[in-house]
C-alpha positions in Angstrom: -0.1 0.1 -0.1 1.3 3.3 -1.2 0.9 6.1 1.2 0.6 9.6 -0.2 1.7 12.5 1.6 3.3 16.5 0.6 6.0 16.2 -1.8 9.6 16.9 -0.6 10.8 20.2 -1.7 14.3 20.2 -3.3 17.0 22.4 -1.5 17.2 24.4 -5.1 13.6 25.9 -4.6 14.1 26.5 -0.5 16.9 28.6 -1.8 15.0 30.5 -4.6 12.2 30.8 -1.7 14.8 32.3 0.8 16.5 34.9 -1.4 13.2 36.0 -2.5 12.0 36.5 1.2 15.4 37.9 1.9 15.3 40.3 -1.3 11.4 41.6 0.4 12.5 42.5 3.4 15.5 44.2 2.4 13.1 45.7 -0.1 10.4 46.9 3.0 13.6 47.7 4.6 15.1 50.2 2.3 11.5 51.7 1.5 10.9 52.3 4.9 14.2 54.0 5.2 13.4 56.1 1.8 10.1 56.9 4.1 11.7 57.7 7.1 14.4 60.4 5.5 12.0 61.9 3.0 8.3 62.6 5.3 8.5 65.4 7.1 7.5 64.8 10.9 5.4 67.4 12.9 8.9 68.6 15.1 12.0 70.6 15.4 15.5 69.5 16.8 17.0 71.6 19.3 20.8 71.3 18.9 24.1 73.2 20.5 24.9 76.3 18.4 27.6 78.6 17.8 29.7 79.6 20.9 31.0 83.0 21.5 33.7 84.4 23.6 32.5 87.6 25.5 36.2 88.8 25.6 36.8 88.0 21.6 35.6 88.8 18.5 32.7 88.1 16.3 31.9 88.6 12.5 29.7 91.9 12.2 28.5 92.7 9.4 31.7 90.9 7.3 34.0 92.2 9.6 35.5 90.5 13.0 34.7 93.2 15.8 35.1 92.9 19.6 31.7 91.6 21.6 32.6 94.0 23.8 34.0 97.3 23.3 34.3 100.2 26.2 35.4 103.3 23.6 36.0 105.9 26.6 37.4 103.9 29.5 40.7 102.5 31.0 40.1 98.7 29.5 43.0 96.1 30.7 44.1 93.2 29.1 41.8 89.5 29.3 43.1 86.1 29.0 41.4 83.1 28.5 37.3 82.5 27.3 34.3 83.5 28.7 32.0 81.8 26.1 28.2 82.2 26.0 26.3 79.6 24.5 23.3 79.6 22.2 20.6 77.0 20.5 20.3 76.3 16.9 16.7 75.3 15.9 16.7 72.8 13.0 13.1 72.6 11.4 10.5 75.1 10.8 6.4 74.4 9.4 7.6 75.2 6.2 11.0 72.8 6.5 10.3 70.3 8.9 13.0 67.6 9.8 12.5 64.0 8.6 12.1 61.1 10.5 15.3 59.8 10.4 16.5 63.4 11.4 14.0 63.0 14.3 14.7 59.7 15.7 18.7 60.4 15.3 17.8 63.5 17.6 16.2 61.4 19.7 19.4 59.1 20.6 21.2 62.1 20.9 21.8 63.5 24.4 23.2 67.0 23.0 20.1 67.2 21.0 16.1 67.7 22.2 13.1 67.3 20.0 9.9 69.4 20.5 6.7 69.8 18.6 6.8 72.0 15.5 3.7 74.3 17.1 5.6 74.7 20.1 8.7 76.1 18.8 6.7 78.2 16.1 3.5 79.3 17.7 0.4 79.4 14.9 -0.4 82.8 16.4 3.0 84.5 16.0 4.3 85.6 12.6 8.4 84.8 11.9 9.2 88.5 12.2 7.1 88.8 15.0 9.5 86.3 16.8 12.5 87.7 15.4 11.6 90.8 16.8 10.6 89.6 20.2 14.0 87.6 20.1 16.1 90.8 19.0 14.4 93.2 21.9 14.9 90.2 24.2 18.7 90.4 23.4 19.3 94.5 23.6 17.4 94.6 26.6 19.5 91.8 28.2 22.7 93.5 26.7 21.4 96.9 28.3 20.9 95.0 32.0 23.9 93.1 31.6 25.9 96.6 31.3 23.7 97.8 34.2 24.8 94.8 36.6 28.2 94.8 35.8 28.2 98.8 36.5 25.9 97.9 40.0 28.6 95.7 40.9 31.5 98.3 40.2 29.9 100.9 42.4 29.1 103.1 39.6 25.9 105.4 40.2 23.6 106.1 37.5 19.5 106.9 37.2 17.1 104.2 35.8 13.7 103.5 35.5 11.1 101.2 34.9 8.8 101.7 31.5 5.9 100.3 30.0 6.4 99.5 26.4 3.2 98.1 25.6 0.0 96.4 26.7 -0.6 93.0 25.3 -4.3 92.5 24.4 -6.9 92.1 27.1 -4.8 93.0 29.5 -6.2 93.9 33.2 -4.1 97.5 33.0 -6.1 98.6 29.1 -7.5 101.8 29.7 -5.3 102.7 32.7 -1.9 102.2 31.9 -0.1 103.1 28.6 3.2 102.8 26.8 5.7 105.5 27.9 3.8 105.3 31.8 7.0 105.1 34.3 6.3 102.4 37.2 7.6 103.9 40.3 5.7 102.3 43.6 3.3 99.5 44.1 1.1 100.2 47.2 3.4 103.2 48.3 6.5 100.3 48.1 9.3 102.2 45.6 10.2 100.0 43.1 13.7 100.3 41.9 13.7 97.8 39.1 11.8 94.9 37.2 12.5 92.3 39.8 11.2 94.8 42.7 8.2 95.3 40.6 7.2 91.9 39.7 7.8 90.8 44.0 5.5 93.3 44.7 2.7 92.3 42.5 3.3 88.9 43.7 3.3 90.2 47.8 -0.1 91.6 46.9 -1.6 88.9 45.1 -4.0 88.0 42.4 -7.1 89.6 42.5 -6.6 92.2 45.3 -6.5 95.6 43.7 -3.0 97.5 43.5 -1.9 100.9 43.9 0.7 102.2 40.9 2.5 105.0 41.4 3.7 106.4 37.9 4.7 109.3 36.1 3.0 110.3 33.3 4.3 113.4 30.6 6.4 114.5 33.7 3.3 114.6 36.3 3.1 111.8 39.2 -0.5 109.9 39.4 -1.7 106.8 41.0 -3.9 104.0 39.1 -5.1 101.2 40.3 -5.4 97.8 39.0 -6.3 94.1 39.8 -3.6 91.4 39.0 -4.3 88.2 37.7 -2.6 84.8 38.2 -1.0 83.7 34.7 0.1 80.7 34.6 1.2 80.9 38.5 2.6 84.7 38.3 1.1 87.9 39.3 0.9 90.2 36.5 -0.9 93.1 35.7 -0.4 92.7 32.0 2.2 95.4 31.2 5.4 94.9 28.9 8.2 96.8 30.7 11.8 98.0 30.0 14.7 99.2 32.2 15.7 102.7 31.2 18.9 103.4 32.3 21.5 106.6 31.9 25.1 105.0 31.9 27.5 107.1 32.7 29.6 105.8 29.7 28.8 103.8 26.6 29.5 100.2 26.6 29.2 98.3 23.2 28.0 95.1 22.6 27.8 93.7 19.4 26.6 90.5 18.5 24.8 89.6 15.4 21.9 87.2 14.3 21.6 86.1 18.0 18.5 86.8 20.2 17.2 86.1 23.2 18.2 86.8 26.6 20.6 84.5 27.7 23.7 85.8 27.5 23.2 88.5 30.1 25.4 86.9 33.0 28.4 86.5 30.8 28.1 90.2 29.2 28.2 91.3 32.7 31.3 89.1 33.5 32.8 90.1 30.5 32.3 93.8 31.2 33.8 93.2 34.7 36.6 91.5 33.4 37.5 94.5 31.3 37.3 96.9 33.3 39.3 95.5 36.0 43.2 94.3 36.0 43.9 90.8 35.6 42.3 88.0 34.5 38.6 86.7 36.5 39.2 83.5 35.5 43.0 83.5 35.4 43.0 82.4 31.6 40.8 79.4 32.0 38.2 78.5 29.5 34.8 78.9 31.6 31.4 78.9 29.2 27.8 80.0 31.3 24.3 80.8 30.4 21.5 82.9 32.2 19.5 86.6 32.3 20.6 89.2 34.6 18.9 91.7 36.3 20.2 95.4 37.2 20.2 93.6 40.7 22.7 91.2 39.7 20.2 88.4 40.2 20.8 85.3 37.8 17.6 83.8 36.2 16.9 80.7 34.2 17.2 80.1 30.3 16.4 77.6 27.9 18.0 75.0 26.1 20.4 74.2 28.8 21.2 71.3 27.8 22.4 72.1 24.5 24.4 74.6 25.9 26.1 72.3 28.2 27.5 70.0 25.1 28.1 73.2 23.4 30.2 74.1 26.6 31.9 70.7 26.3 32.4 70.7 22.3 34.0 74.2 22.6 36.9 73.4 24.9 35.5 74.4 28.7 35.7 72.5 31.5 33.8 74.8 33.7 30.1 76.1 33.3 28.1 78.8 35.2 24.4 77.6 35.3 21.6 79.6 36.6 20.4 77.6 40.1 17.0 77.3 38.7 18.1 75.4 35.7 19.8 72.4 38.1 17.0 70.4 37.8 17.4 70.2 33.7 20.9 69.6 34.6 21.4 66.9 36.9 22.1 63.9 34.8 22.9 65.2 31.8 26.6 66.8 32.9 28.8 65.9 29.4 31.9 64.3 31.2 34.6 66.3 32.1 32.7 69.2 32.5 32.3 70.9 36.1 29.0 73.1 36.4 28.6 75.5 39.0 25.1 76.8 40.4 24.7 80.5 40.9 21.9 82.8 41.6 24.0 86.0 41.7 26.5 88.0 39.8 28.6 87.7 43.2 28.2 83.7 42.7 29.4 83.7 39.7 32.2 85.8 40.2 33.3 83.8 43.4 33.3 80.5 41.6 35.5 82.7 38.6 38.2 84.0 41.7 38.2 80.1 42.6 39.1 78.7 39.4 42.0 81.5 39.1 43.3 81.1 42.0 43.2 76.8 41.9 41.0 77.2 45.0 39.2 74.2 46.8 35.7 74.5 44.8 34.0 71.8 46.9 31.7 74.5 48.6 30.6 76.4 45.8 27.2 75.3 45.0 27.0 73.3 41.9 24.6 71.0 39.8 25.0 67.5 40.6 26.5 65.5 37.7 24.3 62.8 38.2 
């Protein structure tokens, strides 16, 4: 009796089928790679950007000129670097990065992936965004000069000026551009930090009496602050206006935002005082600054850490309020000091200059 079953498959047939399957897999992988490399993703990528030495030069309209110039004062030789860091953004709504680029950025500790709508809000035009960044840079430079000169003991007039009122401002119809704010509930406010603190003390929902100067006349107006994402605000955009005793020029093209303020202040102090603040070392840092020398947090801190490392810095000055983002993301070989004030930064530079023990200085832990 014959038994009938499946016919045996020859080795040649098996090889042909395996080959077809292999080519099919390779074809799918190739097609997937093409798709990942071509199809745009709904994200933008933050990467370490150019690094600038506040004590050095930068390109300005095709010429290399000093970032900081103080024409009418005695300036002293400097040594080493005081690097300010930037973040480069890859992608925009019209030219989004591919999924392949985004995947690579997810795997790169020096990069960050953010939703394209977060980087480019739909209700803000490119012109508005660029103008805001440039205005923030100009204001930060003026604040940097103010912080440096205040530290060095110079006296100069200053005032808090209203620049504009955003849409639906609680102060609409009550305050206007060019008003000067001088007090809150009878307490004199000398700078923006004091203004914010005074409003916070009064609290949201409680009417505040604001002393102002308008067209040279003193007046008092009433505005009820609101809570905006945890901040107590009255809906005015303000800036500090200063009358400095001499000119300090800061020139840096195509860089916006306020995060270079602290490093500009350190560069100004270094130029106006004998000796190198940091003893010739390469030190990088970031942080906003106000007239009183208070250092504030910034964005893109992780990208700036890697930018500092890539530029050869061994020391980094980071705003203390950014330590939560710094800890666990410090590149090997980089020591990060946590600073709250300009004096904190100067203390760290002095320790570096004198090769002193830095263990007692506040730091953002590496891990």
